[in-house]
KEKE-3310 file (N, C-alpha, C; in steps of 0.2 Angstrom, whole numbers, plus 5000, padded with zeros to 4 digits):
npx = (4900:4886:4873:4857:4855:4867:4880:4892:4905:4913:4929:4930:4921:4923:4927:4914:4907:4914:4912:4898:4898:4905:4896:4886:4892:4895:4882:4878:4887:4883:4873:4855:4838:4829:4836:4838:4846:4858:4872:4867:4875:4879:4867:4862:4870:4868:4855:4844:4853:4849:4851:4843:4831:4836:4841:4828:4823:4829:4825:4830:4835:4834:4846:4856:4851:4854:4868:4870:4864:4873:4885:4881:4878:4890:4896:4889:4893:4906:4916:4929:4946:4949:4938:4939:4945:4942:4929:4931:4937:4935:4936:4950:4954:4947:4950:4958:4962:4952:4955:4963:4965:4975:4984:4990:5005:5009:4998:4999:5011:5008:4998:5005:5013:5026:5042:5043:5032:5018:5006:4989:4982:4991:4992:4979:4979:4989:4996:4992:4997:4989:4977:4978:4986:4978:4974:4968:4958:4954:4948:4938:4930:4924:4918:4915:4903:4910:4921:4913:4907:4918:4922:4911:4912:4924:4924:4914:4920:4932:4929:4923:4935:4942:4934:4934:4946:4957:4962:4975:4971:4961:4968:4977:4968:4964:4976:4978:4967:4970:4982:4978:4969:4978:4986:4976:4972:4983:4983:4977:4961:4946:4936:4939:4951:4967:4974:4966:4968:4972:4961:4952:4958:4957:4943:4939:4947:4941:4928:4931:4936:4924:4917:4924:4923:4909:4908:4916:4908:4897:4902:4907:4920:4931:4943:4944:4940:4947:4959:4973)
npy = (4951:4941:4944:4950:4964:4969:4980:4977:4965:4953:4944:4931:4918:4918:4932:4938:4933:4938:4952:4952:4949:4960:4971:4968:4969:4983:4987:4983:4990:5003:5017:5018:5024:5015:5007:5015:5026:5020:5009:4993:4984:4990:4992:4980:4974:4983:4983:4970:4960:4951:4944:4939:4947:4960:4959:4957:4970:4976:4973:4965:4957:4939:4932:4942:4944:4932:4933:4944:4940:4930:4938:4946:4936:4931:4943:4945:4933:4936:4932:4923:4921:4913:4914:4925:4921:4917:4923:4937:4954:4964:4977:4978:4965:4958:4952:4941:4924:4913:4912:4903:4896:4886:4889:4900:4905:4912:4911:4897:4895:4902:4894:4882:4885:4890:4897:4914:4917:4927:4932:4929:4941:4950:4945:4947:4960:4964:4968:4958:4948:4940:4946:4957:4966:4971:4970:4955:4960:4972:4966:4958:4968:4973:4980:4997:5011:5020:5013:5004:5013:5018:5006:5003:5014:5011:4998:4996:5004:4999:4986:4990:4994:4982:4974:4979:4974:4962:4946:4933:4922:4917:4919:4929:4940:4940:4943:4956:4963:4962:4969:4982:4984:4985:4996:5006:5006:5012:5025:5042:5044:5047:5061:5061:5064:5058:5042:5028:5016:5021:5028:5017:5009:5019:5020:5007:5007:5017:5011:5000:5006:5012:5000:4994:5003:5003:4990:4990:4998:4990:4980:4969:4958:4953:4945:4953:4965:4970:4982:4987)
npz = (4932:4932:4933:4927:4929:4929:4924:4920:4918:4928:4929:4934:4943:4957:4959:4956:4967:4978:4975:4977:4991:4996:4993:5002:5014:5014:5015:5028:5036:5034:5040:5043:5042:5046:5055:5066:5063:5064:5059:5052:5058:5070:5076:5078:5087:5098:5101:5102:5099:5089:5074:5064:5066:5063:5050:5044:5045:5034:5022:5011:4995:4994:4992:4996:5009:5015:5016:5023:5035:5039:5041:5052:5062:5064:5069:5082:5089:5091:5082:5073:5070:5059:5051:5042:5031:5013:5003:5005:5009:5001:4987:4985:4986:4976:4964:4968:4972:4982:4999:5013:5029:5028:5018:5023:5029:5040:5049:5050:5057:5069:5074:5075:5085:5083:5087:5089:5081:5078:5091:5093:5094:5089:5076:5070:5068:5060:5044:5030:5016:5009:5010:5002:5009:5018:5036:5045:5055:5048:5037:5043:5048:5037:5021:5017:5014:5006:5000:4993:4984:4977:4971:4963:4954:4947:4942:4931:4922:4920:4915:4902:4896:4895:4888:4876:4871:4864:4869:4870:4878:4892:4904:4901:4900:4914:4920:4915:4921:4935:4935:4931:4942:4953:4949:4948:4962:4969:4965:4965:4972:4963:4967:4980:4993:4992:4990:4982:4989:5002:5006:5007:5017:5028:5029:5033:5045:5053:5054:5061:5073:5078:5080:5090:5100:5103:5107:5118:5126:5128:5135:5128:5123:5112:5101:5089:5092:5102:5108:5096)
capx = (4894:4882:4866:4854:4855:4874:4882:4899:4906:4919:4932:4929:4915:4926:4926:4907:4905:4917:4908:4891:4900:4907:4890:4882:4896:4894:4875:4879:4891:4880:4867:4849:4833:4826:4840:4838:4852:4864:4873:4864:4880:4879:4860:4861:4874:4866:4848:4843:4858:4845:4853:4837:4826:4839:4840:4821:4821:4833:4821:4835:4834:4835:4854:4859:4849:4858:4875:4869:4863:4880:4889:4878:4878:4897:4897:4886:4896:4913:4920:4935:4951:4949:4932:4941:4947:4936:4927:4931:4942:4932:4938:4957:4955:4941:4952:4962:4959:4950:4961:4961:4971:4980:4989:4993:5011:5008:4993:5001:5016:5005:4994:5010:5017:5033:5045:5043:5026:5014:5000:4982:4980:4995:4990:4973:4980:4995:4994:4993:4998:4984:4972:4981:4989:4973:4974:4962:4953:4951:4944:4933:4925:4920:4919:4910:4900:4915:4924:4908:4906:4924:4922:4906:4914:4929:4923:4911:4924:4938:4926:4923:4942:4944:4929:4936:4953:4957:4967:4976:4969:4957:4973:4980:4964:4964:4982:4977:4962:4974:4987:4974:4967:4984:4987:4970:4972:4988:4982:4972:4954:4942:4931:4942:4958:4971:4974:4961:4970:4972:4954:4949:4961:4955:4936:4939:4949:4936:4922:4934:4936:4917:4915:4928:4920:4903:4909:4918:4902:4892:4906:4909:4927:4933:4950:4944:4938:4952:4964:4979)
capy = (4950:4938:4946:4954:4971:4972:4984:4975:4958:4951:4939:4925:4917:4920:4939:4939:4931:4944:4958:4952:4950:4967:4975:4967:4972:4990:4989:4981:4995:5010:5019:5019:5026:5009:5005:5021:5030:5017:5004:4987:4980:4993:4992:4973:4974:4987:4982:4963:4955:4946:4945:4938:4953:4966:4958:4958:4977:4979:4971:4964:4951:4933:4931:4947:4943:4927:4935:4949:4935:4927:4943:4948:4931:4931:4948:4944:4928:4938:4931:4919:4923:4909:4916:4930:4918:4916:4928:4943:4958:4970:4978:4976:4957:4955:4947:4936:4918:4912:4910:4898:4895:4881:4892:4906:4903:4916:4907:4890:4896:4903:4888:4877:4888:4891:4902:4920:4918:4932:4931:4930:4948:4953:4942:4950:4967:4965:4968:4951:4949:4936:4951:4963:4971:4972:4966:4952:4964:4976:4961:4956:4973:4974:4986:5003:5014:5024:5008:5002:5018:5018:5000:5004:5018:5009:4991:4996:5007:4994:4981:4993:4994:4975:4971:4981:4971:4954:4942:4926:4917:4920:4920:4935:4945:4941:4947:4963:4965:4962:4974:4988:4985:4988:5003:5010:5007:5016:5031:5046:5042:5052:5063:5060:5067:5053:5036:5023:5011:5024:5029:5011:5008:5024:5019:5001:5008:5021:5007:4996:5010:5012:4994:4993:5008:5000:4983:4992:5001:4985:4975:4964:4957:4948:4946:4958:4972:4972:4987:4984)
capz = (4935:4927:4934:4921:4930:4930:4918:4919:4919:4931:4925:4937:4948:4963:4959:4957:4974:4982:4974:4981:4998:4997:4993:5008:5019:5014:5018:5035:5039:5033:5044:5039:5047:5049:5061:5071:5061:5065:5054:5055:5063:5077:5078:5080:5093:5103:5103:5105:5096:5085:5067:5060:5066:5060:5043:5042:5044:5029:5016:5006:4991:4997:4992:5000:5016:5018:5017:5029:5041:5041:5044:5058:5066:5065:5073:5088:5092:5092:5076:5074:5065:5053:5047:5038:5024:5009:4998:5009:5008:4997:4981:4984:4985:4972:4959:4971:4973:4989:5004:5018:5034:5026:5014:5026:5033:5046:5053:5052:5062:5075:5076:5077:5091:5081:5091:5085:5078:5082:5095:5089:5094:5084:5069:5067:5067:5055:5036:5027:5009:5007:5009:4998:5013:5024:5042:5046:5058:5043:5033:5047:5049:5031:5017:5019:5008:5001:4996:4988:4979:4973:4967:4958:4949:4943:4939:4925:4917:4918:4910:4895:4893:4894:4883:4869:4869:4862:4873:4868:4883:4898:4909:4900:4902:4921:4922:4914:4926:4941:4934:4931:4949:4957:4946:4951:4969:4971:4962:4968:4971:4961:4972:4987:4995:4994:4985:4983:4995:5008:5007:5009:5024:5033:5031:5037:5052:5056:5056:5066:5079:5080:5082:5096:5105:5105:5111:5125:5130:5129:5139:5124:5122:5107:5098:5084:5094:5107:5105:5094)
cpx = (4890:4874:4863:4855:4862:4876:4889:4900:4913:4922:4932:4923:4917:4925:4919:4905:4908:4914:4901:4893:4901:4901:4886:4886:4895:4887:4875:4882:4888:4874:4861:4844:4830:4829:4842:4845:4858:4865:4869:4868:4879:4872:4859:4864:4871:4859:4847:4848:4854:4847:4847:4832:4830:4839:4833:4820:4824:4829:4825:4833:4836:4843:4857:4857:4853:4865:4875:4868:4870:4884:4887:4879:4886:4899:4895:4890:4904:4917:4926:4940:4951:4943:4934:4943:4941:4935:4926:4937:4941:4936:4946:4958:4950:4944:4957:4959:4957:4956:4958:4967:4977:4985:4992:4999:5011:5004:4996:5007:5013:5001:4999:5014:5024:5036:5045:5037:5022:5008:4994:4981:4984:4994:4984:4974:4986:4993:4996:4992:4992:4977:4974:4983:4984:4975:4968:4957:4950:4946:4938:4927:4921:4921:4913:4907:4905:4919:4919:4907:4912:4924:4917:4907:4919:4928:4920:4916:4930:4935:4925:4930:4944:4940:4931:4943:4952:4963:4968:4973:4965:4962:4976:4975:4963:4970:4981:4972:4966:4979:4984:4971:4973:4986:4982:4971:4977:4988:4977:4965:4950:4937:4933:4949:4962:4970:4969:4963:4970:4965:4950:4951:4958:4948:4936:4942:4944:4930:4925:4934:4929:4915:4918:4925:4913:4903:4911:4913:4898:4896:4907:4916:4928:4940:4950:4943:4943:4957:4970:4985)
cpy = (4946:4940:4950:4961:4974:4975:4982:4968:4957:4945:4932:4924:4919:4928:4941:4938:4936:4950:4958:4952:4957:4972:4974:4970:4979:4992:4988:4987:5003:5012:5020:5021:5020:5006:5010:5025:5027:5012:4998:4983:4983:4992:4985:4972:4977:4987:4975:4958:4950:4948:4944:4944:4959:4965:4959:4965:4980:4978:4970:4958:4945:4932:4936:4946:4937:4929:4940:4945:4932:4932:4945:4943:4930:4937:4947:4938:4930:4937:4927:4921:4919:4910:4922:4928:4917:4922:4935:4948:4964:4971:4977:4969:4954:4951:4942:4930:4917:4910:4905:4898:4891:4884:4899:4904:4906:4912:4900:4890:4898:4897:4882:4879:4889:4897:4908:4921:4923:4929:4931:4937:4951:4951:4946:4957:4969:4964:4960:4951:4944:4940:4957:4968:4973:4968:4961:4956:4969:4972:4960:4962:4975:4980:4991:5006:5018:5019:5005:5007:5019:5012:5000:5009:5015:5002:4992:4999:5003:4988:4984:4993:4987:4972:4973:4978:4964:4951:4935:4921:4921:4922:4927:4941:4946:4944:4954:4966:4966:4968:4981:4989:4988:4995:5008:5012:5011:5023:5035:5044:5048:5054:5063:5063:5061:5047:5032:5019:5014:5026:5023:5009:5012:5022:5013:5002:5012:5016:5002:4999:5011:5006:4992:4997:5005:4994:4985:4994:4996:4979:4969:4963:4951:4950:4952:4965:4974:4977:4984:4987)
cpz = (4930:4928:4928:4922:4930:4923:4917:4920:4923:4929:4928:4942:4955:4964:4960:4964:4979:4981:4978:4989:5000:4998:4999:5014:5020:5017:5026:5039:5037:5037:5040:5045:5050:5055:5065:5069:5063:5060:5057:5059:5070:5080:5081:5087:5099:5105:5106:5103:5093:5078:5063:5060:5062:5053:5040:5041:5037:5022:5010:5002:4995:4998:4997:5008:5019:5020:5023:5036:5044:5044:5051:5064:5068:5070:5081:5092:5093:5086:5078:5069:5059:5049:5042:5031:5020:5005:5001:5007:5003:4990:4980:4983:4980:4967:4961:4972:4980:4993:5009:5023:5032:5021:5017:5031:5039:5051:5055:5057:5069:5078:5079:5083:5090:5085:5086:5081:5082:5086:5091:5089:5089:5077:5066:5066:5063:5048:5034:5020:5006:5006:5006:5003:5019:5030:5042:5050:5053:5038:5037:5047:5043:5027:5019:5013:5003:4997:4991:4982:4974:4968:4961:4952:4944:4939:4932:4920:4915:4913:4903:4892:4891:4888:4876:4866:4867:4866:4870:4872:4889:4903:4908:4901:4910:4923:4921:4919:4933:4941:4934:4938:4953:4955:4949:4958:4972:4968:4966:4967:4969:4965:4979:4987:4997:4989:4987:4989:5002:5011:5010:5016:5029:5034:5035:5044:5056:5058:5061:5073:5082:5083:5089:5102:5108:5109:5118:5129:5132:5133:5135:5122:5118:5104:5093:5086:5100:5104:5102:5097)
residu = (UNK:UNK:UNK:UNK:UNK:UNK:UNK:UNK:UNK:UNK:UNK:UNK:UNK:UNK:UNK:UNK:UNK:UNK:UNK:UNK:UNK:UNK:UNK:UNK:UNK:UNK:UNK:UNK:UNK:UNK:UNK:UNK:UNK:UNK:UNK:UNK:UNK:UNK:UNK:UNK:UNK:UNK:UNK:UNK:UNK:UNK:UNK:UNK:UNK:UNK:UNK:UNK:UNK:UNK:UNK:UNK:UNK:UNK:UNK:UNK:UNK:UNK:UNK:UNK:UNK:UNK:UNK:UNK:UNK:UNK:UNK:UNK:UNK:UNK:UNK:UNK:UNK:UNK:UNK:UNK:UNK:UNK:UNK:UNK:UNK:UNK:UNK:UNK:UNK:UNK:UNK:UNK:UNK:UNK:UNK:UNK:UNK:UNK:UNK:UNK:UNK:UNK:UNK:UNK:UNK:UNK:UNK:UNK:UNK:UNK:UNK:UNK:UNK:UNK:UNK:UNK:UNK:UNK:UNK:UNK:UNK:UNK:UNK:UNK:UNK:UNK:UNK:UNK:UNK:UNK:UNK:UNK:UNK:UNK:UNK:UNK:UNK:UNK:UNK:UNK:UNK:UNK:UNK:UNK:UNK:UNK:UNK:UNK:UNK:UNK:UNK:UNK:UNK:UNK:UNK:UNK:UNK:UNK:UNK:UNK:UNK:UNK:UNK:UNK:UNK:UNK:UNK:UNK:UNK:UNK:UNK:UNK:UNK:UNK:UNK:UNK:UNK:UNK:UNK:UNK:UNK:UNK:UNK:UNK:UNK:UNK:UNK:UNK:UNK:UNK:UNK:UNK:UNK:UNK:UNK:UNK:UNK:UNK:UNK:UNK:UNK:UNK:UNK:UNK:UNK:UNK:UNK:UNK:UNK:UNK:UNK:UNK:UNK:UNK:UNK:UNK:UNK:UNK:UNK:UNK:UNK:UNK:UNK:UNK:UNK:UNK:UNK:UNK)
# end
């Protein structure tokens, strides 16, 4: 992070962007009093479906408000599978390069109508290596408060370890970051029962289930909230 208040540094500008995106996703998915004890995402859908008004209630800094507005606008329009590419995917994807439909072979086969390619519904619900094993639907629903807490506990400690080392090139440092991320994500999560990756999958699935239930209640039908 290059911000003055940050207590750690991430190795690439993409990682910084992903961190900021993840932080706002966790805000959008966490209940607050100002949004009637609902998450801003749920509040926006169940009230007047006005992203600007919902964001205004949160009193966010300008940059975070812009990201939140994009997320809620995507939510009320139903979302499109190609919108999950880019700086999304939370802490599991934080050190990965940006993605796009052009480099996703599964997406390309689906778009080209290749025999045996998944349907759009199957595509959004199957794990994808471009998202570190998250499904597009899990990416779309966004990070939650537990994922953010895990990230905020691990990233500063990892930065301290990396900062104390010497590397022959920036690439070597980036490789060390990614190696440690993978090791951390498949080990028990401190303060939780289970591995980091499992806690993250569980939280995203729970948020997705709530999103689906609310959309069913409101009569909203989109590819991301249809049952898998």
